[in-house]
Structures are given as C-alpha cells and as structure tokens.
C-alpha positions in Angstrom: -3.1 37.5 39.2 -3.4 37.0 35.4 -0.6 35.4 33.5 0.9 36.6 30.3 -0.5 34.6 27.4 1.6 32.0 25.5 1.8 33.4 21.9 1.6 31.0 19.0 2.5 32.5 15.6 0.7 30.6 12.8 2.9 31.2 9.7 1.8 30.7 6.2 2.1 32.2 2.7 -1.4 33.7 2.8 -3.5 34.8 -0.1 -5.1 38.0 -1.4 -8.4 38.6 0.4 -9.8 40.6 -2.6 -9.0 41.3 -6.2 -7.1 44.5 -5.4 -4.5 42.6 -3.4 -3.7 40.2 -6.3 -1.0 42.3 -8.0 0.8 43.4 -4.8 0.7 39.8 -3.6 2.3 38.6 -6.9 4.9 41.4 -6.9 6.1 40.4 -3.4 6.2 36.8 -4.3 8.3 37.1 -7.4 10.7 39.6 -5.9 11.5 37.2 -3.0 14.7 35.3 -3.6 14.0 33.0 -0.6 11.0 31.6 -2.5 12.2 31.6 -6.1 15.5 32.8 -7.7 15.3 34.3 -11.2 18.0 35.9 -13.3 18.0 39.7 -13.0 15.2 39.2 -10.5 14.5 42.9 -9.8 13.4 43.2 -13.4 12.1 39.8 -14.4 10.2 39.3 -11.1 7.9 42.4 -11.5 7.6 41.6 -15.3 6.3 38.0 -14.5 4.0 39.3 -11.7 2.4 42.0 -13.8 2.0 39.6 -16.8 0.3 37.0 -14.6 -2.0 39.4 -12.7 -4.9 39.5 -15.1 -5.1 35.7 -15.3 -4.8 35.2 -11.5 -7.4 37.9 -10.9 -9.8 36.0 -13.1 -9.0 32.8 -11.1 -9.9 34.6 -7.8 -13.1 36.0 -9.4 -14.1 32.4 -10.2 -13.7 31.3 -6.6 -15.6 34.2 -5.1 -13.1 37.1 -5.3 -10.5 36.3 -2.7 -8.7 33.6 -0.7 -10.5 31.9 2.3 -7.1 31.0 3.9 -7.3 33.7 6.6 -10.8 32.6 7.7 -9.8 29.0 7.9 -6.5 29.8 9.7 -8.4 31.9 12.3 -10.9 29.1 12.8 -8.1 26.5 13.2 -6.2 28.8 15.6 -9.2 29.4 17.8 -10.0 25.6 18.0 -6.3 24.9 18.7 -6.1 27.4 21.6 -9.3 26.2 23.2 -7.9 22.7 23.2 -4.5 23.9 24.5 -6.1 25.7 27.4 -7.6 22.4 28.5 -4.5 20.3 27.7 -2.0 22.6 29.3 -3.6 24.9 31.9 -0.1 25.7 33.3 0.8 27.6 30.1 -2.7 29.1 29.6 -4.0 31.3 28.3 -2.9 30.5 24.7 -3.4 33.1 21.9 -2.7 32.6 18.2 -1.4 35.2 15.8 -1.5 34.9 12.1 1.7 35.8 10.1 1.4 35.8 6.3 4.2 36.4 4.0 2.8 38.9 1.4 -0.6 40.1 2.7 -2.0 41.2 6.0 -1.8 40.1 8.8 2.0 40.1 8.4 4.8 39.1 10.8 5.0 42.7 11.9 1.2 42.8 12.6 1.5 39.6 14.7 4.5 40.9 16.7 2.9 44.2 17.5 -0.2 42.5 18.8 1.9 40.1 20.8 3.7 43.0 22.5 0.4 44.7 23.2 -1.0 41.5 24.7 2.0 41.1 27.0 3.3 37.9 25.5 6.7 36.8 26.8 6.8 33.1 25.7 6.3 32.7 21.9 6.2 29.7 19.6 6.7 30.1 15.8 4.4 27.4 14.4 4.6 26.6 10.7 1.4 25.8 9.0 3.3 23.8 6.3 3.3 20.2 7.6 6.4 19.4 5.6 9.5 21.5 5.9 11.1 23.5 3.1 13.5 26.4 3.1 11.2 28.1 0.6 8.1 27.9 2.8 8.8 27.4 6.5 12.4 28.6 6.3 11.5 31.9 4.5 8.6 32.5 6.8 10.9 32.2 9.9 13.5 34.4 8.3 10.9 37.1 7.7 9.6 36.7 11.3 13.1 37.4 12.7 13.7 40.3 10.3 10.4 41.8 11.3 11.2 41.5 15.0 14.5 43.4 14.4 12.8 46.1 12.3 10.4 46.7 15.2 13.1 46.6 17.9 11.5 43.5 19.4 14.4 41.0 18.9 14.6 40.5 22.7 10.9 41.0 23.6 10.0 37.3 23.5 11.5 33.9 24.3 11.1 31.8 21.2 10.9 28.2 20.2 10.1 26.8 16.8 7.8 24.0 15.4 9.2 23.7 11.9 7.6 20.4 10.7 5.0 17.8 11.7 4.5 15.7 8.6 4.1 12.4 10.4 2.3 13.5 13.6 -0.2 10.7 14.2 -3.3 12.9 14.7 -2.4 15.0 11.6 -2.1 11.7 9.6 -5.4 10.6 11.1 -7.1 13.8 9.9 -5.5 13.5 6.5 -6.6 9.9 6.2 -10.2 10.9 7.1 -10.2 13.4 4.2 -9.1 10.5 1.9 -11.8 8.3 3.2 -14.4 11.0 2.8 -13.2 11.5 -0.7 -13.4 7.8 -1.5 -17.0 7.8 -0.1 -18.0 10.1 -3.0 -17.4 7.3 -5.4 -19.9 4.5 -6.0 -19.0 1.5 -3.9 -18.6 -0.6 -7.0 -16.0 1.8 -8.4 -13.8 2.3 -5.3 -11.4 -0.5 -6.0 -10.6 1.1 -9.4 -9.9 4.6 -7.9 -6.4 6.0 -8.3 -5.5 8.2 -5.3 -3.4 11.1 -6.6 -1.6 12.9 -3.8 -0.7 16.4 -5.0 1.7 18.8 -3.3 3.0 22.3 -4.3 6.1 22.0 -6.4 9.4 23.7 -5.7 12.2 24.9 -8.0 14.7 22.1 -8.6 17.6 24.4 -7.4 16.0 24.4 -4.0 15.6 20.6 -4.0 19.2 20.1 -5.2 20.6 22.1 -2.3 19.3 19.3 -0.1 15.9 20.5 0.9 13.9 18.0 3.0 10.6 18.7 1.3 10.3 15.8 -1.1 11.3 13.2 1.5 8.8 14.6 4.0 6.0 14.8 1.5 6.7 11.1 0.7 6.7 10.3 4.4 3.2 11.8 4.8 1.9 9.9 1.9 3.4 6.7 3.3 1.7 7.2 6.7 -1.7 7.9 5.1 -1.5 4.9 2.8 -0.4 2.7 5.8 -3.5 3.8 7.6 -5.4 2.7 4.5 -3.5 -0.7 4.5 -2.2 0.2 1.0 -5.6 -1.0 -0.4 -5.6 1.5 -3.3 -3.4 2.4 -6.1 -1.8 5.8 -5.5 0.6 8.4 -7.0 2.5 11.4 -5.8 2.5 14.5 -8.1 3.4 18.2 -7.9 1.4 21.3 -9.0 1.7 25.1 -9.3 5.0 25.4 -11.1 5.5 29.0 -12.5 8.3 30.9 -14.0 11.2 30.0 -16.4 13.1 27.6 -14.1 12.9 23.8 -13.7 10.5 22.5 -11.1 10.1 19.3 -9.1 7.8 16.7 -10.8 6.0 14.8 -12.0 3.5 17.4 -12.8 -0.1 16.8 -11.6 -1.4 18.1 -14.9 0.8 15.8 -17.0 0.0 12.7 -14.8 -3.7 13.3 -15.3 -3.2 13.3 -19.0 -1.2 10.1 -18.8 -3.9 8.5 -16.7 -6.5 9.5 -19.3 -4.4 8.0 -22.0 -4.4 4.7 -20.0 -8.2 4.9 -19.8 -8.4 5.3 -16.1 -11.8 6.7 -15.2 -11.8 7.2 -11.4 -9.3 9.6 -9.8 -9.3 11.1 -6.3 -6.9 14.0 -5.9 -5.6 14.8 -2.3 -3.9 18.0 -1.3 -1.3 16.4 0.9 0.6 19.6 1.7 -2.4 21.9 2.1 -4.1 22.5 5.5 -7.0 24.6 4.1 -8.8 25.5 0.9 -7.2 28.3 -1.1 -6.5 29.1 -4.8 -4.6 25.9 -5.4 -7.4 23.7 -4.2 -10.5 25.7 -5.2 -9.2 26.7 -8.6 -6.2 24.7 -9.7 -7.4 21.3 -8.5 -11.1 21.7 -8.7 -11.5 23.8 -11.9 -8.4 23.6 -14.0 -7.5 20.0 -13.4 -11.2 19.1 -13.3 -11.5 20.4 -16.9 -8.3 18.6 -18.0 -9.6 15.3 -16.4 -12.9 15.7 -18.4 -11.0 16.4 -21.6 -8.8 13.3 -21.3 -11.7 10.9 -20.5 -11.4 10.7 -16.7 -15.2 10.6 -16.1 -15.1 10.4 -12.3 -12.6 13.0 -11.0 -13.0 14.2 -7.4 -11.0 16.0 -4.7 -10.8 14.9 -1.1 -12.1 17.7 1.2 -9.5 20.0 2.7 -8.8 19.9 6.4 -10.4 23.4 6.9 -12.4 23.4 10.2 -12.2 19.7 10.9 -12.2 19.2 14.7 -9.7 16.3 14.4 -7.2 18.6 12.7 -7.6 21.2 15.4 -6.9 18.3 17.9 -3.7 17.7 15.9 -2.6 21.3 16.0 -3.1 21.5 19.8 -1.3 18.2 20.4 1.6 19.3 18.3 2.1 22.5 20.3 1.4 20.8 23.7 4.0 18.0 23.0 6.5 20.6 21.8 6.1 22.6 25.0 6.3 19.5 27.2 9.6 18.6 25.6 11.0 22.0 26.6 12.9 22.4 23.4 13.9 25.3 21.3 13.3 23.2 18.2 13.6 19.7 16.9 17.2 18.4 16.4 17.0 18.6 12.6 16.0 22.3 12.5 19.5 23.6 13.1 21.0 21.3 10.3 21.3 23.4 7.2 20.8 21.9 3.7 24.2 20.7 2.5 24.3 23.4 -0.2 22.8 26.2 1.9 24.4 29.6 1.2 21.8 31.8 3.0 23.3 33.1 6.3 19.8 33.7 7.7 18.6 30.1 7.6 17.9 28.1 10.8 18.1 31.1 13.1 16.0 31.5 16.3 15.9 34.9 17.9 16.3 34.8 21.7 15.7 31.0 21.9 14.2 29.6 25.0 17.1 27.1 25.1 20.4 26.8 23.3 20.3 24.7 20.1 22.9 23.5 17.6 23.0 25.4 14.3 25.5 24.4 11.6 27.5 27.2 9.9 26.7 28.4 6.4 28.8 27.7 3.4 30.8 30.9 2.6 29.9 32.1 -0.8 29.4 35.4 -2.7 25.8 34.2 -3.1 25.2 35.1 0.6 24.9 38.7 -0.5 21.8 37.9 -2.4 19.7 37.4 0.7 18.2 40.1 3.0 19.8 40.2 6.4 18.1 39.0 9.5 
C-alpha cells in the first residue's frame, strides 16, 4: 500500500522567467506592503515599478533573458528529496513544491498540486537561510492566505522551517564556495584578498521593528570565517536597495569605491544570503559591481560561485528537513516570537500546525489594517 508523500514547499521570491514577466513581477513587488512600505503605495508603487521596468528588462537581457532561479530550485529540490528518501524512509516518499511570491509557480500552484498528489503532512521550508519578516515571513503569510483562498486551510498538517543560517552543512557548503573563489586568485595574491560578504539589504523600518535578519547574516558570516580560521580580511555589506526609503548598510557599491580609494586590488565578493544564481548575482554583482571595481582600480575582482547544484548544499537541505522532522516540532521556538515592534496580525502564523506552538500577540495599532488578512 503506497503512502501519501511528505510535501516540502520551497519558498522563495522567484524571478521572471522571460522579459514579458519583468513588469508584472515588479508591479507585484512594489505593491506588497509586507516587502516594502511606501507612502501612498497604491500610486507610488506602480509608478516606481513602471519606471524601473525598461532598466530591469535590459538587465535580464544581459543575463540571457530570464532568471535561472526556478531551474536551480528544482535541481536543489530533486537532490534534497532523493537524499531524504534514503535518510528517512519512514516518511518517504518526499516531494518538493516550489512557491514563488510574484511569478509562477505560486503558493496556489504548489497547494493545488499537493492536494492532487494526496499530501497530508506538509513542511513550509524557506529558501532564505536567514530569517526576515520581509522574506520568509511574507512568503509564509502568502502561503496561508493562498490555502484559505483555495479552501485548503485544513487539508494539510503543517510545520515550518523558517531559518537555518548556522546549520553546519550549509556553512560547510558556503565555506567551499569561498574557498573555490579564493582559488581563482594567484597564490601569491591570496593573503591580500578582501572577502566581501554581500547580502540583500532591507528597509530600515523593517530592521528597526526588531527583525532578526542583520544578526543572522552576521552569524552566518562568523561561522564561515571560523571555518577559514579568520585567515583573511573580510567585510559585510548590503546590496539591492531601491525606492525612496532608508535601507540597511553599508552599501556594497559604496564599500567597493572605498576599497578602491584605499588602493586595494584583490576583492572576492560572496553572496552570503543567496542560495542560487539570479539577477542579483549574475547582473548586480558580476556586471554592475564588476564595472565599478574596474573603475576604482580594483584590478582583481571576483565572485565566489553560487551554491546552485552543489551536492554538498543538497546534503544540507536534506539534513535540515530530516532533523526538523526528527524533532517532531511545529517550528523552532523563536518562530512564534514576534519582532518587538510588529503590527502585522498575520505574522508567525501556522495553519493547522502538526503540534501546538507559542505565538506572541500582536501590538494593537491602526497600522494593522494596512496588511492583507490571512
């Protein structure tokens, strides 16, 4: 008798697969108050999205016409499930489902397919190693909203993997990418390399509410550098700030310029928060920042490879899920603890959790009305 599969929902922002998806992708991004909050957002959001579309379309043209993030996520999911079937035959078969925020496959696509496949036990697995309400939090909120829209709020027993920023095998995989990046430098130059860890920035109003993201990014960097015995100089910077609001820094672009002014010649940039190549690695880091590095006199600028199809990273994904299932938890203890300044009533929810969990109440505020209901 066949068992129902264990469903693993791999959540990420996603990216347009072709040039026609660029504008709809940006429109959804800039109208989403869980990602970025703008004054008069229903007007300013579409204005910014439409204004940025020609530039972003050109960027996608320069990396081949679309984002490879779906291809890499599917490869990672396949490798993860193959390993999980061997690690945990009692919960096999395991099937992965991709849930992107603004492009297909969406949360609704994933949920419909899970229902068709007979899934009963489901795991919402963020593909952001470090937790933020703007990334993991908003993806989970959308997953629960989608389940309610489809009438599937009681169809699955859920648990959540919301962060894994210091998991030993993930850190091993990330350290290997740094070592592979260092190997691209001449042996005589390696002691002079500055390792620049770069992560996606977030609006400061998100950080100031108490978001865990900066601390968890820093923890990942610490673990990688500890594996490297702190033998190299290193920095942590933030990229991809857009829109008329203050963002978390220091800016990757500005730090590159400062390094150039200090006559540093050898820089290795590492995407510490990214699990695969996409527009922010292939264009922003490789092309845009590569040009800036050249202009400011950094003659040896390289990027560490992304995790992409690395078998060691697929080992990490499988171990993370296996250990989570073994613990029998609905979530880790910190998931239910809201940011101190949280006013979003949807945050830290789990639909039909496999076990009870503690969830702190939301601060009562008129701002609560700004968020879509779960």
